[in-house]
C-alpha positions in Angstrom: 95.6 102.0 235.2 97.6 100.1 232.6 99.1 96.6 233.2 101.4 94.4 231.3 99.3 92.3 228.9 100.1 89.6 226.3 103.5 90.1 224.6 104.4 92.8 226.9 101.8 95.3 225.5 100.4 97.6 228.2 96.5 97.0 228.5 93.7 98.3 230.6 93.3 96.5 234.2 90.4 94.3 233.7 87.4 93.7 236.3 89.4 90.8 238.0 92.6 93.0 238.4 90.5 95.9 239.6 88.7 93.6 242.3 92.0 92.2 243.3 93.6 95.7 243.8 90.6 96.7 245.6 90.8 93.7 248.0 94.4 94.1 248.4 93.8 97.5 249.9 92.2 95.8 252.8 95.1 93.3 253.2 93.2 90.5 251.3 95.5 88.9 248.8 95.5 85.5 247.2 97.1 83.3 249.8 97.6 80.2 247.4 94.6 78.3 248.8 91.7 80.3 247.4 92.4 80.3 243.7 91.8 84.1 243.6 94.5 85.0 241.3 93.4 82.4 238.7 89.8 83.7 239.0 90.8 87.4 238.7 92.6 86.4 235.5 89.2 84.5 234.3 87.3 87.7 235.2 89.8 89.7 232.9 89.3 87.3 230.3 85.6 87.6 230.4 85.6 91.3 230.5 83.0 93.8 232.1 80.0 92.5 230.2 80.4 88.9 231.1 81.4 89.5 234.6 78.1 91.4 235.0 76.2 88.5 233.7 78.3 86.2 236.2 78.0 88.4 239.1 76.4 85.6 241.2 79.2 83.3 240.3 81.7 85.9 241.2 80.0 86.4 244.5 79.9 82.8 245.2 83.8 82.7 244.8 84.3 85.4 247.1 82.1 83.7 249.7 84.2 80.5 249.3 87.5 82.2 249.4 86.4 84.1 252.6 85.1 80.9 254.2 88.4 79.1 253.6 90.2 82.0 255.5 87.5 82.0 258.3 86.2 85.4 257.2 82.8 86.6 256.8 81.6 87.8 253.3 78.7 90.2 253.6 76.7 90.2 250.3 76.2 94.1 249.9 79.8 95.0 250.4 81.0 92.4 248.2 78.4 93.0 245.5 79.5 96.7 245.6 83.2 95.9 245.3 82.5 93.7 242.4 80.3 96.2 240.6 82.6 98.9 241.1 85.6 96.9 239.7 83.4 96.2 236.6 82.3 99.7 236.1 86.0 101.0 236.6 87.4 98.4 234.0 84.7 99.3 231.7 85.3 103.1 231.9 89.1 102.3 231.5 88.5 100.1 228.6 86.3 102.7 226.7 89.1 105.3 227.4 91.7 103.0 226.0 89.7 102.4 222.9 88.9 106.2 222.4 92.7 106.9 222.6 93.6 104.1 220.2 91.0 105.6 217.8 92.5 109.0 218.2 95.9 107.6 217.3 94.5 106.5 213.9 
């Protein structure tokens, strides 16, 4: 999935973008109080490898955001959602890199 990046160039959806889209599927979107959109952009800037290293920090943000909404945040499903978002972003990034290399 490509999304508009810097200078209008389409780029692969990063881990934060992927996580946001997964959570939106369940009706969980940035409500302006949680800072989720900003955190998702930070995750995209970190990239998949750094997000893996910061997994506990990301899970902490999800717990805080859920608490602000009065929602539970179960560790196993949250961890699964984050790791799947990281893996999907990594796959897409690798595919985009291969496509760029094939173009010459």
